[in-house]
N, C-alpha and C positions, 0 to 999 in steps of 0.2 A: 555388538551394540546392546547386549543384555545388561540388566542390573542398573547401576548408576549410569545415566546418560552421558555419552561423550560430548564434548563441546570443542569446536574448532573456531578460533577467533581469527577471521581474515579481515576484520574491519580496518586494521592498520595498513593492509597491503592494497592501497588504492592507487589508481593511475595518477591521481593528482592529490597533492597535500590538501587536507581540508581547509587550512587557513588560507592558502592561495586561492582555492576555489571560492570560498566565501567572499574574500576581499575583492576578487575579480568581479563577482556578481554585484557587489555593493557599489563598485566604482563605475559601473556603466551609467550612461546618461539616464536610463530608466532603471533605477536600482531594483535588485531582486535578491531573494534568498532561496536556494534550492529547497524544495519542500521536504527532502529527506532529513533536514536538520530540525524538523518538528520533533523527531523521535528520540529525544534523550529519555531518561527514566521518567521524569515528570510528564513530558509530552506524551509518552506512550500510555501512562496512566490516565491522562486527560482524554486521550482519544477513546480509551475504553469507556470512560464516563459519557462521552458524546454519544456513543452507540446505545446508551440507555435513555437518551432524551426523547420526549414525545415528538419533537419536530424532526428528529433524524430518522427518517423512514427506511433508509437502505438496509440497516441491520434487521429490522422487523420483516421487511418484505422478503429479503433473502432467506431468513429463517422460515418464513411461511412457505416458501417454495420447497425447501428441504422437508418440512413437516408434511406437506401434501404429496410430495413425489419421491420421497427418499427410497422407497422400494424400487420404483422404476429407475431412478438415477443409479442406484447401486447395481441393478441388473445390467444397465448399459455400460457402466464403468468397469464392473467386475470386482471380484474380491481378491485379496492377497497381493495387492500392488504395493509398491514402495510409495508412500504418500509424502510428497514434497510440498510443504506448506510455505508459500512465499509471503513474506510479511506476516509471520505467524503471530506476533504480538503476544497475547496471553494464551495462545494455543486453543482457545475455547471453541472456535468454529470447527476446527478439525476434530477435536476431541468428541464433539457431539455426533460425529459420523463414524467413530471407531467401531461401534457395535454392528453397523450395517456394512461398512466397507471391509472390516476385518483386515486391516493392512498388515503386510508382512513386516514392515518397519515404518517408522515415522521420522521424517527429517524436518526440523523447524528452522527456517531461514529468516533472519531479521537483522536490520541495521542496529537496533537497540540491544547491544550485547548483554548488558546486565539484566535488563528486563526479561528478555527471552530465556536467558540462562536460568533465572529463578522460576519462570513459568514452567520450563521443561522439567526441572527438578521436582516441582510439585506434581506435574502430570505423571512422571515416572512412578511416584508413590501410588497413584490411582490405578495405573496399568503396569504393574511390575513385570509382567511377562512380555511386554511389547518392546522390541529393540528400538532405541531412540538415539538420534544424533542431532545436536544443535550446531548451526553454522551462522556465526556472526559476520555479516558482510553487507555491503551495498550491492544487492543483487540487481538493482536497476541499471547499474553501470557495467554489468557483466560479472559472472562468477562461474566457477567450475565445481561441480559436486566431487567430493573426494572419492578415491577408489573403493572405500568401504561401502559406498552406496551402490547396490546392484544396478547394472545398466538396463536390464530387462524390466519391463512393466513399471516404468516410472510414471506416476500420475502426479502431474504438477497441479497444485490447487492454489488458485489466486482469487480469493473471494473478495467481497466488499466492492468498492468502486475505485480501487487504486489504479486500475488500468487507465482511468480517466485523467490521472495526473500527468500523463504523457500527452503531447500533441498527437494527432492521428499518425503522422509520419514516424514519430518516436515510438509509438505503440507498436507499429509494424516492425520496427527495428528491434525492439525488446523481444517480441514474439519470435522473430527469426533467430535471435541469440538463444532463446529457450529451446527452439526446435533442434539446434545443434547439440543439445544435451539429451535428446530423446533417443533411446535405444529401441529395440524391438518391442512392439505392443505398448508403446507409450501413449499417454493421453493428457489432455489439458481440460481442467474443469475451471471455468472462468466466470466470475461475477461481474456484471456490467450494469451501471446505472443508466436507465433509459430516459429519453427526452420526455418532458412533462411540463405542467403549468408553472409559470414563473413564480407565483406566490408560494407554491409548495417547495420549489427548489431554494428560493432565497431564505425561507424560514429554517430550512435544514442546516444552513451554514451561518445563521445568525440567530441562535436560540434566545429565548426570553431570559433564561437563567444566566447567560453569559459564559457558558463553559467553552464554546467554540472561540469566543473572544480571548479567553485565558489561554487556550491552546495556541492561538495565533500569536499572542504577545510573548508566550513562553519561548518561542523560537529565538527571541532576542537574547534571553539569558543563556541559551545554548550557544548562540553565536559569540557572545562575550567570552565564554570559556574556550571555544574552538579557535577564535581569531584574535582574541585580545582587544576587542572593541569595548567601548564604554556606553553602550545603549542603556537608557533608563526607560523601561517599558511603560512606566506611568505616563510618559509623554506621547504615547502612540495609541491611536484608536483603531479598532478592528473595523474593516470595511469588507462587505461581501455583496456581490450582485451578479445577476445573470447577464452575460454578454450574448445577446440573442443571435447576433450575426455569426458568432463562432460556436454557438451551442455549448457554452461552457460557463460554469460558475467561476468567478475570479475572487480570490481573497487577497487583500492588501493590508498593510499597516500604514496609517496616515499620521503624519506629524501634526500634533496639536498646536505647535508653535514653531518658530524658527529654532533649529537645533544644530549644534555642532557635534559630530561623532568623530572620535579619534581612535587611532590604533598605532602601534609602534611603526614609525616610518611613514605615517600618512593620516588621512582622515578626509571627511567631506562634510559639506553643509547641506542641510535639508531646509527648504522653505516651509513655512506654515502651509499645511494642506498637501505637501508633496508626499508621494506614496512609495512604499517598497512592496513590490509584487511578491507574494509568498506562495501562492498556489493557483493552479488551474484545475478544474474538474470537468472534463468533457462529458457530455451526455449524448448517447447514441440511439439510433433506430436499429432494430434487429438486423435489417438487411446490411447496414453499415458494418456491424460486427462480423457478419459472415464474410463480407468482402475483405475486411482486415485480416481475418484468419486465413482466408485463401491466399492472400498476397504474401503472408508469412510462411506458407507451406503446410498449413493445416487444412483438414477437411471437417466441416461442421457435421456432426452426427445427429445431435438432438439439442433442443433448447426448451426451457421452461420459464414461464413468467408467473408473478403473483396475480391475484385476482384483478387488481387494478391495472396491470400492465406497466407498473412503474419500474420494475427491476427484472433482470434476466439472468439466468444461469445457462451457460453454453458449454457443451461437451464436444471436444474436437479430437481427432486422431491425426496421424501423419498422412499427408497427401503424397503418395509415392509416384504420382504421375510425372 
């Protein structure tokens, strides 16, 4: 894996055809779009921009945790592991840890194939001596690391708040699948957005500049390409709010007027004000994270939060009991 980074594109090898998956979700009584379809090339770039917004605290809070505790974290995690970056995007979060973690190799995993391929090529120029591998796939639905990735000392890195896109039960299922890919001395470094005040949460998902709204609407252009639909995103409004009973932010697209959407072989009507559910983002308390890890077969070793207690980074190893 030295020199030019290798890239394996598994994105086409899905359990379900993307068009079938999207149309099935759109045809339900309460229409939805799986949030993984946010991440085409433009969607990935928009999310990178979201991470720079003043309202979007998770990136800053997580970065502050690593700034304040990186020596301690690297001491607990250990050096020379195989760093497996889940949802790598532009690879920037992992790259900031290379000096301290000194990984033996780096594996960037992301559903946005073109975006992560380009990011990895740029990263290889910055770190020419570090073996790198890119894996384009929907890792949320299950994936297998290729044989080229050493089994021992795999450190799965899942930063940000992406674990919150799963329901709690789905999150446990995802972590169990991850555990099955853990060999000797494996670890998991997990970022989790923690429960906090409603006004802080809602502003983070509905910024004044409208970048998150553009990110949400862009899913329709991706769906048009994937499923052959004829959505016009100009007729859909971004809606984000805290569902306090479920401890989750919900994002929706709301029809600004009565709309007919068609695709080859079918279509559906949306009434004015009807919504398409595009994302959940669950917010947890630290004790809930520990319970979730334990249920999935991990043992929490250490955790760190920012000064405000808004975000947490959790390090877990295999629970062999």
